[in-house]
C-alpha positions as CSV (number, residue, x, y, z in Angstrom):
1,M,0.0,-0.1,0.0
2,N,1.2,3.4,-0.8
3,T,2.1,5.3,2.4
4,W,3.2,8.4,0.6
5,P,0.0,10.4,-0.2
6,D,1.8,12.8,-2.4
7,R,3.6,10.2,-4.6
8,P,3.1,10.9,-8.4
9,R,1.0,8.5,-10.1
10,N,1.8,6.7,-13.3
11,I,-0.2,7.8,-16.5
12,L,-0.7,5.3,-19.2
13,V,-1.2,6.8,-22.7
14,T,-2.1,5.0,-26.0
15,L,-1.0,7.0,-29.0
16,A,-2.5,6.8,-32.6
17,S,0.5,5.0,-34.1
18,P,4.0,3.6,-33.4
19,R,5.3,6.4,-35.3
20,L,3.7,9.0,-33.1
21,R,5.0,7.2,-29.9
22,D,8.6,7.2,-31.3
23,F,8.1,11.0,-32.3
24,V,7.3,11.8,-28.7
25,L,9.7,9.4,-26.9
26,S,12.3,11.3,-29.4
27,A,11.3,14.7,-28.6
28,T,11.5,14.0,-24.9
29,L,14.9,12.7,-25.3
30,L,16.1,15.5,-27.4
31,F,14.6,18.0,-25.1
32,N,16.3,16.4,-22.1
33,K,19.9,16.3,-23.7
34,A,19.5,19.9,-24.9
35,H,18.3,21.2,-21.1
36,C,20.3,19.3,-18.8
37,K,19.9,21.6,-15.9
38,D,16.0,21.8,-16.6
39,M,14.8,18.4,-17.8
40,F,11.1,18.0,-18.7
41,N,9.1,18.6,-15.9
42,S,5.7,19.7,-14.6
43,K,6.3,23.4,-14.9
44,H,7.0,22.7,-18.9
45,V,3.1,21.5,-19.0
46,D,1.8,24.2,-16.5
47,F,0.9,21.8,-13.7
48,A,0.5,24.0,-10.6
49,G,2.6,23.3,-7.4
50,E,6.1,22.0,-7.0
51,S,8.3,21.2,-10.1
52,R,8.6,17.5,-10.6
53,R,10.6,15.8,-13.1
54,I,8.1,14.0,-15.8
55,Y,9.5,10.6,-17.0
56,I,8.3,9.4,-20.6
57,M,9.1,6.0,-21.2
58,E,7.6,2.9,-23.2
59,H,5.1,0.8,-21.6
60,L,6.7,-2.7,-21.0
61,S,4.8,-6.2,-20.6
62,H,5.4,-8.2,-17.4
63,E,7.9,-10.4,-19.2
64,C,10.0,-7.4,-20.5
65,K,9.8,-5.9,-17.1
66,Q,11.4,-8.9,-15.6
67,L,13.9,-8.8,-18.2
68,Q,14.6,-5.3,-17.7
69,A,15.1,-6.1,-13.8
70,A,17.5,-8.7,-14.6
71,A,19.4,-6.3,-17.0
72,R,19.6,-3.8,-14.2
73,K,21.1,-6.3,-11.8
74,H,23.5,-7.4,-14.1
75,A,24.5,-3.9,-14.8
76,R,24.9,-3.1,-11.1
77,E,27.2,-6.1,-10.8
78,N,29.4,-5.2,-13.9
79,N,29.6,-1.4,-13.1
80,Y,27.1,-0.2,-15.8
81,K,25.3,3.2,-14.6
82,Y,22.1,3.2,-17.0
83,V,20.0,0.8,-18.4
84,W,17.0,1.7,-20.8
85,V,14.7,0.5,-23.2
86,W,14.2,2.1,-26.7
87,T,11.5,0.6,-29.3
88,G,11.7,-2.7,-27.5
89,V,15.4,-3.0,-27.4
90,L,17.2,-3.2,-23.8
91,A,20.5,-1.2,-23.6
92,K,22.9,-0.1,-21.0
93,G,25.7,2.4,-20.7
94,R,28.6,3.3,-18.4
95,Q,28.2,7.1,-18.4
96,R,25.5,9.7,-19.0
97,I,25.9,12.0,-22.3
98,C,24.5,15.2,-22.0
99,F,24.8,17.9,-24.9
100,A,24.5,21.5,-23.7
101,N,24.7,24.8,-25.8
C-alpha cells in the first residue's frame, strides 16, 4: 500500500500509431539532452505546485519488466550506470551523455 499520499501517479497513454509514439519519445529525449539542468518537468506543461520531473518511457509487458530487472541487476554487478529500453530494445551504458549549448 502507498504510504506517501503525495507520490506521483503513473499515467498510461496509448497513441494513435507507433510512429507518433516514437516521435514523442524522441522529442523528450532531445529536449532533455538540450536542457540538462532543466529537464522535462511539470512546469513545462503548466501543472500547478512544486516542479517535479516527468519521465516518459515505453510501457513494458510483465515479461519485459522482468528482463529489464535482470538487466539492471547485471548492470549493477558489472559497473554499468544506466539501463534503458528504446523501441523494444534493452540497452545499457557506463556514463551519461548530455549535450548542452
